[in-house]
Steps between C-alpha positions, in 0.01 A plus 500: 500500500186572297498361147524752215166585342481456121260437214426192291642672191829549687515147648762392249752733660458331836562134423626322811388787727218517750264789411157635576239548227170667586199419279179300471417133479417443130429132533594193704596144406522231769681165487497321831769637724600772250295799394578736211364849563500712180595854595428810290636846583416712200837440334445131429390167640726261694450147624596457864567164659409422866614165636333378816812333642700824464256733677331521842166321484288809568686697226448221247128489587472876468646483148295198407176675605560828316215614282515648147605866492600516867774755541823344627873562537700187424857457625723235350801405289495559125620225265503461125261248346441495124165329543360775726309802374761771450785254550527538883341360815501583866552241772275647768646560847232729640182685418333811637127501428396863453133422430347157447191495282236317703325199344172680541624769261673268254665679209237505224726446196614142496695296241166391339347678203302819575274695268614841372231693688601333829864588432416858407291538817810381691746700290665632816600142582536366141796736458698261722498219243810423296324579172399845617848556637647421158268741327566777747875458464475516117289816539763646736763426235290660226457818703871515584593441135265779387661746740851386412436537127366852520743613772794386287375661178472858611139509621390681818225360716238774558185394681163603371171556691242229570219759545431670168246768395428340160520190287811395318347239271126564501243549775319168485740305717585752777458447871348819632575605857383787718773762551491800729220762488276297269771468237511185287825322437589176324744217569761512229482283191857593407770737606579581139359856468699616804796304381499702177547810718784322675663410168495863393691579819743205522519362147453127577287393795289213632223464756419174677195440710140373535240590238125435497248406234128472573439268209234240580710231350529146632768372262822337614690802367336768710535637852339821632824591683837428349855630486640670197835639399487790259808649335469827308766654279542849351630514141379152435298357210315172453813313398675606821199385705520158330869472562480574870196262544692220331816563703300507826326168436821325398675639807219382734485150355878465513508601867222257598674217314828594670377521857162321530538163328420309823174691523417439134573127554266497804228652275576235231568783250663396175809723509582419139210719403646788697850434369362575150417861602769690310509811284391579239127452558279451196315818393177531304250780435139498608407461131708185472361373830140533369591300191661226716189487722274469195710207380433337839124551472478795736211737435696812597437793268750779426448768757417271794726441797643152558352279770679232695423231247631719217823562690542127559446423133753762397773371731462144379811381317731748670747394768551855624289811551325654196487875442191632326501869406285768344157410637203714387510843662133453601575212736799667667516760777461868422865577554636255237682662207333434163728382219579820301476303172186316598305676776248218537762292677688589818872479571447242771612145568377204704737218595330165517655225705526148348305198627174687501585750782389799305609863529772564751608843368298778343642836398616729227566855393302780662344804332741792531298765315277707729225570244469132403497393864222751582298374204536140619390591853186662357432197276514275805266729697756542776494801736753751358552669836632179650767483227618863487825403669546211253447735203761733652761233437444565124541874543829514682771312315295221344688214337413161355481255786375157586485214747309193608344314788582143604270314738705312757236235563464413128879474473522278810210281383674445168846427646355262761255334259199589718146444383356809673639841612356444851808304602744763373431743790471426869150629553314528166209738449246384249139589416363264764807475725580766760593274790726407666 
């Protein structure tokens, strides 16, 4: 009878049984007449034990001579061992070699130290490492938590287009593409404008997908292609936007702590810092933020937008995200609602992660008056024709509304304690990185 096929993550349910596990040789340790192949299968890593005296000689030699990342199917009996990775080992009874990596094509990523450029050039292979696995699984949990939060709070997922006819947040960082019949189109910076139309139809919505920024930035906080979740809510003001943003972050952190502690441990992340992420978050105004920055020797002047260093200085001393609201209207997007009592500031908010990770959420209340929106479009020198449909939303049942965007990579980088966003997505796109 053929042994049942299973996975490393399910090995604990097969103690004492002979099973098959397909995977790849992660590493090999040899000790005389015993070899210890380390098998990975995408769900985990398991140490296997092959004893020469218990196996036909040719089988033992086949196992002993396996090369790193050869694809194999191991058959053997599962037993518990507290010392083993994952708590279980396999006593090998047989192996099927699906493809043996020849010595002439030795796997390029070895246990030694490699430079970041080498690893990025081999990103397609680097993804197989335990560290990258841990990051990807945390990202998976973040994405699942995002969907679960919105799906369980009355939001409807409505997808928005990636090709757009105009800018959402200014024309300087758009990727222009050739569309049909000599038309120009742009890769989306945000789904927000379309999401406002969705909100007027469904009340509470969110979109979730890739967005693109042609900023020539080389900082650790920027990618040219990244994923963003953007909720939008009808009949919502700035306070409601803040409440939902706070709830979402607390929910995500709680889910990651609940289900991904092994991954956080593998990343050597101090979970105590994540355990401190609870509501309420501290809240300050832009005016207060500028005063704080001046006290820390920043040269920021009122009216300027905050850079990465400013955001880091502001978050110092806080063990949870900091909300900064009412930035100058001049540094915010054309659609941001000015404060009725103080039009020089906008009804927007940025949420700054602790530990120097910067802005992870930006949003606020949108302009709901058609005349004011049209004036703002003209002030920003945007093509009115491209926004006729957007202005229509203020003509037919306009209501106060708001929302925000949260960058998935920035959230993942913060939760994992990563130094650079490039590890927070499988194949990062940066100003000088388009391959692999």
